[in-house]
N, C-alpha and C positions, 0 to 999 in steps of 0.2 A: 642579451637576447632582447629584441624589440618587444614592447608590451603587446602590440597588436598581434605579433606572431605567437606570443604566449596564449592569448585568448583563443586564437584559431587552432593551435596545436592541441590544446587540452581535449576537446571532443573529437577533433579530426583524426588523431592517431588511432584510437580504438575503432572509430567508424571506418577508417581505411582497412584496418584488420578484418572487420566484419565483411566488408565488400569483397576483399581478396579471397577470404575463406569461402564465401558463398559462391563466388564465380569461378574459382579455380577448380572446383570439383575434386574428384579422387586424386588428381595430381598432387594435391597438398595434404593427403592423408598422413604421410609420414612426418611432416614438419609443421602442419597447420597449428597444432596445439602450442608449439613453441612460438610461432608468430603471434598467436593470441596473447601469450604471456608477455612477449616482448613489447607489443603495443601498449598493454596495460602498464607495464613497468616504465616505459618511456613517458607515458602520460603522467605517471606519478613523479618522475624525474622533473618534468616541466613544472608540475605543481610545487614541488619542493623549491625549485629555483625561484618561482614567482613568490613563494612565501618569504624567503630570505630577502628577496628584492623589496617586498612590501615592508619588511621590518626596517629596512634602511631608509624608508621614505618618511616624511613628516606626516602627522595625522591628517592634514587637509589634502595631502597628495597621494593617499594610499588607494583611493578608488580609481581604477582604470576602466575605461569603457571605449567601445569602438563599434561604429555602424558599418557593417560589411556591404550591404546593398539595401535598396528600397524594396521591401517585400510586398506590401499592400498599398500601392499608390493610387487611391481613389479619392474622389472629391471630398468626402466627409471624413475619411479615415486614412491617416498616414502612419503606417507601421513599418519600421525598418527591422531587418534581421540584425539585431544589435546584441552584443554581449557585454557584461560588466563583471569585474572581479573586485569585491570589497572584502571587509573583514568577515562578514557573515558567510558569503559564498566560499571564501577561502577555507573555512572550517569544513564545509561539506566536500569541497574539491579534494582536500587532503584525505579525508575519511574515505570517500568513494574510490579514489585511485589507489590509496594505500591498502586498505582492507580488500578492495577488489583485486589488486595484484596478488595478494596472499592467497585469495580464494582461487585465482587462476592457477597458481603454482600447485596448490593442493589438488586441484582437479586433474592435473597431469597423472598423478598416481591413482586417484579415485576412479577416473574414467578410462584407465589404460586398456581395458578389455572391451570397451564399447565400440562397435564398428562405426558409429556415427559421431565419434569424438570430435572430428573437425567441425561438424555442424554445431555441436555443443559450444565450442569455443567461439564460433562466429556469433552465436546468440549472446554469449557472455560479453563479447566486445560491443555488440549492438546495445546491450543493456547499459553498459558504462557510458557509451556515447550519448544515449538519450538522457541519462540521469545528469550528465555534465551539462548538457544544453539546458535542462530544467533549472539547475541552480546557478548557471551563469547568465541566464536571460536578463535582458535590460528592460523588458516589458512583458505584460501578461500574455500577449499573443505568442511570443517565442517560448515563454514558460509553458504555455498550453501545448506547443509542438513537442517539447521534451516530455511533458506529462503524458501525452498520448503515445509517444515512442516508448516510454517505460511500460505503459500498459500492454503494448504489442509485444515487446520483448519478454515481459513476464508471462504472457500467454504462451509464447513459444517455448519458454524454459519450463514452466510448470507442466505443459503437455509434451515435453520432449520425448518421453516414452509413450507416444500416443497410441501405440498398439494395445496398451492396457486400457480397457474401458474406463477404469477409475481415474486414470491420469487425464484422459481426454475430457471426461466429465468435470474434473477439478479445474482444468484450464478454462473450459467454457464458463464455469461458474464464476471464477475469478474475473474473467473478462466482462461478463454481464453485470455483476455487482459493481465493478468499477465504472462501468458506463453510467450507472445511476449517479454516482458521485461526480463523474465528469460532466454530466448535464448541469449539475449545480455550478461547477466552475465556468462552464460555457455561458450560462445565463448571467452569472456575475460579470463576465466580460461585456455582455450586451448592456447590462445596467451601468457599468462604468462608462462605456462609450456614450450612452444616453445622458448621463449625468455630467461627465467631465469632458466629453468630446475627444477622449483619448484613452488608450490602454497602457500608456507609458508610465512606468513607476513614478518618475519625477512629477509628471503632470497630475496624476491621480492623487498622490500624497499631498501635493501643494494645494490641490483644490478641495481636499477632504474637509478642512475646517469650515469652508463656506457651504458645504452640503448639509442637508437636514439630517438630524439624528435617525429619523425613520428610514431614510434612503440608505444611510451607512449601515444600519442594522440589517436591512434586507441583504445588502451586498456581503456583509460579514457572515450572515447565516448561510448564504449560498457558497461562500468560500469554505465555510466549515463543512458543508455537505461534501464538497470535493475532497477535503482533507480526510473525512471519515472513510471515503472509499479507498483511497490509497493507503491510509494508515490503519485500516481495519479497526475502526472505532465504531461503537454502537451508534446507529443500527445497521451499519454496513460491514460488520465484522465476520460474517458467516463464511467468507471465502478462504480465510487464512488457514484454518486447520486442514481443509482439503488440499491446500496448495502443497502439503507435505508429500504429495504423490510425485513431485519432481525429484530429480537427483539431489542428494544432500547439499552439495555446493550451492545449488540454487536456493535452498532454504537459508543458508548462511548469507548469501548475497542479498536476497530480497528482504529477509526478516531481521537483518542486523544493521547494515550500514546504508542501505539505499532506498528501495521503494517505500517501505513502511515509514521512513523518516521524511518522505516528501511532504506529507500533510503538515508535519511540524514546521518544516521550512516555509511552507506557504503561509501559515499563520504568523510566524515570526517576521517574514518579509512584509506581510500586510499589516504590521503593527500599527502604523498611523491610522488605518481604518478602524481596527478593533479598539484602539485607545479612545476613539471618539464615539464608540457605540457600546455603552455598558451592557445593553441587552445581548448583543452578539458575544461579548466577552464572557458574560455569565453562561451563555450556551456552551462556549468552549470549555469552561471550567466544569460544567455539569457533565458533558460528554466524557471528558477525561476522567473524572471521578468515578462515573458509572462503569466505564470500560476497565479502569484499574481493578476494581473489585470483580467485574465480570470475568476477565481473563484469569485472574488469580484463582477464583473458585473453580473454574473449568480445569486449570492445571492440576488441582488437587486430586482429580479423579481419572486422569488419563494414564493408561498403562503403556501406550505407544510413546517411546522416548521423544520422537520428533514432534508429536502432537502436544506433548507436555511442554516442550520448549516453545512451540508456536503459541500456545495459550499464554506462556510467560511473556512472549514478545508483545502480544496484545495488551497485557497488563502494563508492561514497562513503557510502551508508547503512550498508554493512558497517563502515566506519570508526567511524561513530557508535554502532552496536550494540556493537562491540568496546569502545569507550570506556565505554559504559554498563555493560558487564559488569565493568569494573574497580571498580565501586562508588563510594564517595565520592571516591576519587582521580580518577575519570574522568567523573563526571556533568557537571561544568561544561564539560569539554573536548568531550563529546558534544554538548551544547546549543550550544556555541560553533561547532562545525563545522556543526551543523544550520542555524544562522542565516547563516553566511557562504555555505554551500551554497545556501541559498534565493536569495541574490542572484546568484551567478555561474552556477548551473545554470539558473535561470529565464532569465537573459540569454543563455546559450548556446542554449537551446531556441528562444527568440524570434528569435535570430540565425539559427538553422537555418530557422525559418519564413520569415524575410525572404529568405533565399537561395532557398527553394522558391518563394516568391511571385514572385521575379524570373526563375525558371527553369522556368516552366510546371509547377510541382509535381514537378519532377524531384528524387529523393532520392538517386540513385546518385552518390557523390562522384567516381567515375571519369568522369563526364560534366560535371564542374565545371572548375576550374583557372583561374587568373588573374582571379578575381572581385574582387580587392582594388581594381582600377582602375575598375571600373564600379559597385561598391557600397562606397564608401569608409566610410560611417557604419557599415554592417553589419560591415565588416572591422575597424574600430577597436574597436567595442563587443564583438564576438565575441572579438577578440584579447585584450582586457582580461580577459574571462571565462576565456579559455584560460590566461593567466598566473596567474590566481587559483587555478584548479583544480589546476594542476600544482605549486603551492607556491613560486612565485618571490617573494622579498621585494621590496617591502613589501606585496604584495597580500594580500587577506584570507585566502585559503586557506593561505598560508604559516604564519600565526600559529596557525590552528585545527588544521591537520594536524600541525604540529610539536608542539603541545601534546598531541595524542593519542599521538604516538610517545614523548614524554617520560613521559607518564603510564603507558604500557605498561611501560617499563623500570623506572619507579619502583614499580610494583606488586610487583616482586620475585619470586623463585623462577623455576622453569623456565617456568611459564605466562607470566610477565611478559616474560621474555627472548624466548620463541617469538613471542608476539604483537607485541612490538616489532620483531623481525626481519621478520615478515609485513607489518607496517605500512610498514616501510622498503622492502621489495620492491614493495609496492603503489604507493608513491610513484614508483618508477622506471618501472613498467609504465604508470601513469597518464600520466607525461610522454611515454612512447613513443606511446600510441594517440591522445592529444590533439594531439601534434605532427603525427602522421599525418593527423588530421582537418584541421588547420590548413593543412598543405602541399597536400593533395589538393583543398581547396576554394578557397583564395585565392591560391595560388602556382603556378608552373609554366606550361606551355602551356595555351591554351584548348582544352578538349575538349568543347565544347558541341555539342548536336545542331543541325541546320540550322534547326529551328523555334524555337530558344531565342533570346530577345532580353533578356538580363539587364539589370535596371535597379534603381535604388535604390528602396526602399519608401517609402510616404508618411509624412508626419510623425506621423500617428496610430500608426504602428508603430515608427518610429525613436525617438520621444520616450521611451516606456517603456524601450526598449533602452538609451538614454543614462543614464537614472536608475539602472537596474540595474547598468550598467557602473561608475557612480560608487560604488555600494555594493560592487561587487567590489573596488574599489581601497581604499576607506576603512574598510569594516566591521571587518576584522580588527584594525586598529590601535585603533579606538574601543573594541572589546570587550576587548582585552588591556590597554590603558593603565590602569595602576594596579590591575590585577586586578579591574576593575569588575564584570565578569560573575560571577566567582567569588564576590565579596562579595554581589552581588545575589541569587544563587541559594542561598547558604549557609543561610538560615533554612528553606528548603523541602527541599533534597536533601542538605544537609550537604556540607562540603568538607574533604578531608584532603590534606595536602601530603606526598607520599612522597619518599623520598630515593633517587634513581637511582644505581646503581653507576657509571654513565657520566656525566661532566659534561654539562650541558645544551648548552654550546657545541659539544662534540664531536658530540653527537647531531645538532644543527643542521647542522654542517659536513658530516657524513657523509650526511645527507638531501639536502643540496644537491648533493653529488657524485653521488649515485644519480640525482637528477632530471636533472642535466647529462648523465649517461650515457644516460638514456632519450631525451633530446632528440637527442643526437648519433647514436644508432643509427637513429632515425626519419629524421633529416635525410639520413644516408648512404644510406638505402634509398629514400626517396620524393622527395628534392629534385630529382633529375635526371629521373626519368620515373615514370609511373604506368601499370601494365599495364592494357590495355583489357579484358581478361577476368581473372577471378580465377584466379591460379596454383594448381596442385595443392597445393603446400605440404607441410609435415610433417603427420604424424598429429595433432599437437596443433592445428595450424592448421585442418585439416579438422574436427576436433571442435569448435573454437571457432566455426566458421561455422554449426555445427548446435547452438549454445548448449550445448556440452559435453554433448550428448545428454540434456539435462534432460527434454525431453518423452519421449524413448525410455525413460529410467529410470522416470519416472512411469507410463508406459504398461505397462512390464514388471512393475513392483513393485506397482502399485495398480490400474490400469484393467483389465488382463487377468485378474488373480486375482479382481477384483471381478465381472467378467463371468462367469467360471467359477462363482463362488460363487452368483451370481444364477441362472444356468442350473440349477445343482444344486438350489437351493431351489425353483425353478419345477418341475423334474422331480419332486421329492419331493411338491410340492403337487398336481401334476397326476396323477401315477401312484400316490402314496401316499394322501394325505388325500382328494383328490377321487376317486381310484380306489375307495377303500373306500366312500365315500358313494354313488358311481354304481353300484358292484356291488350294494350293498344295495338300492338303488332298482330295479335291473334284475331282481333275484331276486323281490322283492315284486311288481313289475309283471308279470313272466312268470307267477308263480303265480296272481295275481288274474285274468289273462286266461284262463288255463286253467280256473279255477273258474267264471268267468263263463259259460263254454260250457254249464254245467249248467242255467243259467237260460234256458230256451227261450221261455217265455211261453205255451206251449200247455197247456190244462187237462188234456187227455187224457194228456199226458206226465207231468204232476205226479201224476195219478190212478194211472197205471201204476207210477210210482216208489213211491207210497204202498202200492199193492197188493203190489208185489214186496217192499218192506221188511217189510210185515206178514206175508207168506208166509214170509220168511226167519226172522222172529221165532218164528212158530208152529212151523216146522220145527225150529228150535233147541230150543224147549221140549219137543217130542215126542221129540227125540233124547235130551235129558237124562233124561226120564222112563223111556224104554226102557232106558237104560243103568243 
């Protein structure tokens, strides 16, 4: 297969599926979902072929790129619609198409009774196409096209059940919050063009060493703002929990392998900028560390299974952002955790959807309990994902999370020690809230409602869950074995091996002790009984139930001041600018109406006026002569 055809087919296949499903209408209701699955699987097949073809090439010949047409041919800016496939984008392409295809297949059973299933699969295909354009882009402008396409598709998917006010509100919230981050990315493109005269990756990265550190810091911070929006990092994290209003396959697609990882990709792809801007890189580390703890704490207090997993996603992406902020020491660790997370988090979300499917869409874990006996496949696959995310060896999350902790300590300095300790603390909290989810859902007494009749999901749903569970078990070892992933990514992001002041075995041992402590605390609190109502709890617990007041802070810091500013500007416009214009118009109008009264239309009146005027003139002349 020609390499140019490969680049074109990867996003074109799901895009064609989306177009056909959206334009075919009800004609495709009976087979539209299978077309959606077929295009996703075909794109994965092309990705697999491209991967093996890349393996057969030499290191210097592995990157392929092609310019399809001149997109923005203006005097100062020349931007082509060009795509490239290298080792970094290949990781994302395989993850997006592979996990995306499994989610498509799962959705066949999950959405089987939804009358708008065809439209749902069209949106899934559109999402895959946009995400593939994002990671295959050869310049920041094409990347921005995919970036906005992902935002549009996520809005459509989160608000798929738009007849529910909560779903419509959640979609609008995700869209608005992401627009804030998107403005950061857009301004970063303007700054790149002003500094380098181009938005092409090659030209920007080649010119970065000649640019000032201050300029690169500004560009890096703007890119970080864009990443915070898509990857739900503090302070733009508030949309993620509400996005659970969408169908569960959407949660798996957005929160596992695609949209939330876009920010990590952006930072890793822009590594040459961040490596020359220590201030921006420190900002990335700080955002990742704060979000890591932020999401983990929120996850401890959620009774809604999907929102607990959403908080977990926020925290796990924080791990990746933290690692990306470490620079060449951490890029490979960030991508490694991103890939393993794609398996176990997608499996966990699909497992949650399976539980909901068997529990009449109940999401409150206080109404679960004892489901391991009636949903054995869901229990086993979810359990394997649980062991992976908390970092139990030899599951995938153990290798990737342990590598991030080691990289943080190897970074050195106060920053490295602090981020390493934060990562360790996050591992313990993760073990606590995920054990809590596991115990409340699958163990203990049955707390079902009377109308609940839990049962195992059909094979179309459990099949993808089994595949993802296998990935949760094996992916970490395959990626770490022989430093294969680090060597694979080295030509693109560069890899440095730092020297940690603490031996690697000691870090691993301490991390396992922290994880065991988190498991034991959760077991001690939830193994015996689960409260039917949420207890009052400590101030931190109450804050966590309200997402650590993220919405309240945004409202107080941005929304209310914005409202006051808008009202002030409206007042100035109405009373100042419009007032001056209206006053001038009123004066002229009043004066003209009074002058108009002189014009009566009667000839005798005009004659009398002329006679009176003439008499006054004659009288004035006589008075002058007499004087």
